[in-house]
C-alpha positions as CSV (number, residue, x, y, z in Angstrom):
1,M,-57.4,-11.5,-64.0
2,T,-54.4,-9.8,-63.9
3,N,-52.7,-8.1,-60.9
4,D,-51.1,-4.7,-61.9
5,M,-49.9,-3.7,-58.8
6,P,-45.9,-4.6,-58.7
7,E,-44.6,-7.6,-56.3
8,Q,-43.2,-6.5,-53.2
9,P,-39.8,-7.7,-52.7
10,S,-39.6,-10.8,-49.9
11,I,-36.8,-10.0,-47.3
12,P,-34.9,-13.4,-47.3
13,P,-35.1,-15.4,-44.1
14,V,-31.5,-14.7,-43.1
15,A,-31.6,-11.1,-43.0
16,T,-34.7,-11.0,-41.0
17,R,-33.0,-13.0,-38.1
18,R,-30.2,-11.1,-38.5
19,V,-32.3,-7.6,-37.1
20,P,-32.8,-8.5,-33.9
21,Y,-28.8,-9.6,-33.4
22,V,-28.3,-6.2,-34.8
23,I,-30.3,-4.2,-32.0
24,G,-29.1,-6.6,-29.2
25,A,-25.2,-5.9,-30.7
26,V,-26.2,-2.1,-30.3
27,L,-27.9,-2.6,-26.8
28,I,-25.0,-4.2,-25.6
29,G,-22.4,-1.7,-27.0
30,V,-24.4,1.2,-24.9
31,V,-24.6,-0.8,-21.9
32,I,-20.9,-1.2,-22.1
33,G,-20.3,2.2,-23.1
34,F,-22.0,3.7,-20.2
35,A,-20.6,0.8,-17.6
36,G,-17.3,1.8,-18.9
37,M,-17.6,5.5,-18.5
38,Y,-19.4,4.8,-15.1
39,G,-16.4,2.8,-13.7
40,F,-13.9,5.2,-15.5
41,G,-15.7,8.1,-13.9
42,R,-15.2,6.5,-10.3
43,L,-11.1,5.5,-11.2
44,R,-11.2,9.0,-11.8
45,H,-12.9,9.8,-8.6
46,T,-10.6,7.7,-6.5
47,A,-7.5,8.8,-7.9
48,S,-8.5,12.3,-7.5
49,A,-9.6,11.5,-3.9
50,T,-6.1,10.1,-3.2
51,D,-4.4,12.8,-4.7
52,S,-5.8,14.9,-2.6
53,V,-5.5,13.5,0.8
54,C,-1.6,12.2,0.1
55,A,-0.7,15.5,-2.1
56,G,0.8,16.4,1.6
57,A,3.0,13.4,1.7
58,V,4.3,14.2,-1.3
59,A,5.1,17.8,-1.0
60,L,7.0,16.6,3.0
61,S,8.8,13.9,0.7
62,Q,10.2,16.2,-1.5
63,K,11.0,18.7,1.4
64,I,13.0,16.3,3.6
65,A,14.7,14.3,0.4
66,P,17.9,15.9,1.1
67,L,17.9,14.1,4.0
68,A,17.8,10.8,2.5
69,H,21.8,10.3,2.3
70,G,24.3,8.2,4.2
71,E,22.9,5.7,6.3
72,V,19.1,6.2,4.5
73,A,20.5,7.0,1.1
74,A,18.6,3.5,-0.1
75,L,15.2,5.4,0.4
76,T,12.6,6.1,-2.3
77,M,11.1,9.2,-1.5
78,A,7.4,9.7,-3.1
79,T,6.7,11.6,-5.8
80,E,3.2,10.7,-6.8
81,P,0.5,10.7,-4.0
82,L,-0.2,6.6,-3.0
83,K,-2.4,6.1,0.1
84,L,-1.4,2.7,1.4
85,P,-4.2,-0.6,1.7
86,D,-5.5,-0.7,5.1
87,L,-2.9,-3.0,6.1
88,A,-4.6,-5.7,8.8
89,F,-2.6,-7.9,11.3
90,E,-2.7,-8.7,15.0
91,D,-1.0,-8.0,18.0
92,G,0.9,-9.9,20.3
93,D,-2.2,-10.4,22.1
94,G,-4.0,-11.8,19.0
95,K,-6.2,-9.1,19.2
96,P,-6.4,-7.4,15.2
97,R,-5.0,-4.5,14.1
98,K,-5.0,-2.3,11.2
99,L,-2.6,0.1,9.9
100,S,-5.4,3.0,10.2
101,D,-5.5,2.8,14.0
102,W,-2.5,4.7,13.6
103,R,-4.4,7.9,11.7
104,G,-2.7,11.0,13.1
105,R,0.8,9.5,13.8
106,T,3.7,9.6,11.4
107,V,4.8,5.2,11.0
108,L,7.3,3.1,10.2
109,V,5.9,0.0,8.8
110,N,8.7,-2.5,8.5
111,L,8.2,-6.1,7.4
112,W,10.1,-8.7,9.0
113,A,10.5,-12.8,9.3
114,T,13.5,-14.9,11.5
115,W,14.0,-16.6,8.2
116,C,15.0,-13.0,6.9
117,V,19.0,-12.8,7.9
118,P,18.8,-9.0,7.2
119,C,15.8,-8.4,8.9
120,R,17.4,-9.7,12.4
121,K,20.0,-8.2,12.3
122,E,18.2,-4.9,11.2
123,M,15.8,-5.3,14.5
124,P,17.9,-3.9,17.1
125,A,18.3,-0.5,15.3
126,L,14.5,-0.7,14.8
127,E,14.5,-0.8,18.9
128,N,16.8,1.9,19.2
129,L,14.9,4.2,16.4
130,Q,11.2,3.5,18.7
131,T,13.1,4.2,22.0
132,K,14.5,7.5,20.6
133,L,11.7,8.8,18.7
134,G,8.7,6.7,19.6
135,G,5.7,8.6,21.3
136,P,2.1,10.3,20.6
137,N,3.4,11.2,17.2
138,F,5.6,8.4,15.4
139,E,6.0,4.7,16.0
140,V,7.7,1.8,14.7
141,V,5.3,-1.2,13.6
142,A,7.1,-3.9,12.7
143,I,4.9,-6.7,11.3
144,N,6.3,-10.6,11.4
145,I,5.2,-12.6,8.6
146,D,6.6,-15.8,9.7
147,T,3.6,-18.5,8.9
148,R,4.5,-21.7,10.5
149,D,5.9,-21.2,14.1
150,P,3.8,-18.1,15.9
151,E,6.1,-19.1,18.9
152,K,9.6,-18.5,16.9
153,P,9.4,-14.6,16.1
154,K,8.2,-14.1,19.8
155,N,11.0,-15.8,21.3
156,F,13.4,-13.9,19.1
157,L,12.3,-10.9,20.4
158,K,12.4,-11.9,24.1
159,D,16.0,-13.5,23.3
160,A,17.3,-10.3,21.7
161,Q,15.6,-8.3,24.2
162,L,13.6,-6.0,21.7
163,T,11.0,-4.9,24.7
164,R,9.8,-1.0,22.6
165,I,8.8,-2.9,19.5
166,G,5.6,-4.4,19.4
167,N,4.7,-8.2,18.6
168,F,2.9,-7.8,15.4
169,N,2.2,-10.3,13.4
170,D,0.6,-11.7,10.2
171,Q,0.9,-15.5,9.8
172,K,-0.7,-15.3,6.2
173,A,2.0,-12.9,4.7
174,K,-0.8,-11.2,3.3
175,V,0.2,-7.7,4.5
176,F,3.6,-8.4,2.3
177,Q,0.8,-9.7,-0.8
178,D,-0.8,-6.1,-0.3
179,L,2.2,-4.1,-0.6
180,K,3.4,-5.9,-3.2
181,S,0.2,-5.1,-5.3
182,I,1.4,-1.7,-5.3
183,G,4.7,-2.4,-6.3
184,R,6.1,-1.7,-2.6
185,A,7.2,-5.3,-1.3
186,L,9.5,-6.8,-3.3
187,G,11.6,-8.4,-1.0
188,M,12.5,-8.8,2.7
189,P,13.1,-6.8,4.7
190,T,10.7,-3.6,3.2
191,S,10.1,-0.7,5.3
192,V,7.7,2.0,4.2
193,L,7.6,5.5,6.2
194,V,3.6,6.5,6.0
195,D,2.2,10.1,6.9
196,G,-0.7,10.3,9.3
197,Q,-3.0,9.9,6.5
198,G,-1.6,6.2,5.5
199,C,0.1,8.1,2.2
200,E,3.8,6.9,1.2
201,I,6.3,9.3,2.2
202,A,9.0,7.0,1.4
203,T,10.1,3.2,0.9
204,I,13.0,1.3,1.1
205,A,13.8,-2.5,0.0
206,G,16.2,-4.0,2.1
207,P,17.7,-2.7,5.7
208,A,18.7,0.7,7.2
209,E,20.4,1.7,9.9
210,W,17.8,3.2,11.9
211,A,19.9,4.1,14.5
212,S,22.0,6.2,12.6
213,D,22.2,10.1,13.3
214,D,21.3,10.1,9.2
215,A,17.8,7.9,10.3
216,L,17.0,10.0,13.2
217,K,17.0,13.3,11.3
218,L,15.1,12.1,8.6
219,I,12.8,10.6,10.6
220,T,12.9,13.8,13.2
221,A,12.0,15.9,9.9
222,A,8.8,13.5,8.6
223,V,7.2,13.6,12.1
224,T,7.7,17.4,12.6
225,P,8.4,19.0,9.2
226,P,11.1,21.9,9.1
227,G,9.4,25.6,9.1
């Protein structure tokens, strides 16, 4: 008996096995695409939030930029919003401190070490700045990053009779790495002028004569904006 029905073409085994892979690849692509869009959305939201919070710091930076001359001419004024990491360190009693402890105050964050000659030479000027302008609206937060002998920076401050600057320290030097990760610590010393929201106003790589009239005028303008 003959079969008049046309013979159905057979599907090669390879093609059969390929179908689940194709479907899987499509599903993976959809998941990756969704994750990418979600991640991009979060990144954009974070950037937008930073822009909103730090817009005032950028505006202030540009307003006081004409004062960045003479002894503080090396300052790089902020042109884009940048919120600093919440730097973590310790005070002289070993109690944990964070940059956010100074929210609402303008802060000059300074990283120094006893093995850094320019750092040691800069410390009296920072002491002078703290003496003249330190108060409820401004503070010099000088963080030592010696990683070996914790008594060495303490003795240095004592011998140099630097009593107005707090004995802040980070024996793991993570604060340096945190600032380096955002391009704000390329060497020692490093100083970042930060507004009350934790946003960058200006940065300087290297020492500055913080006790000079140029520095005092610029810091005063940053703490109490003119006009």
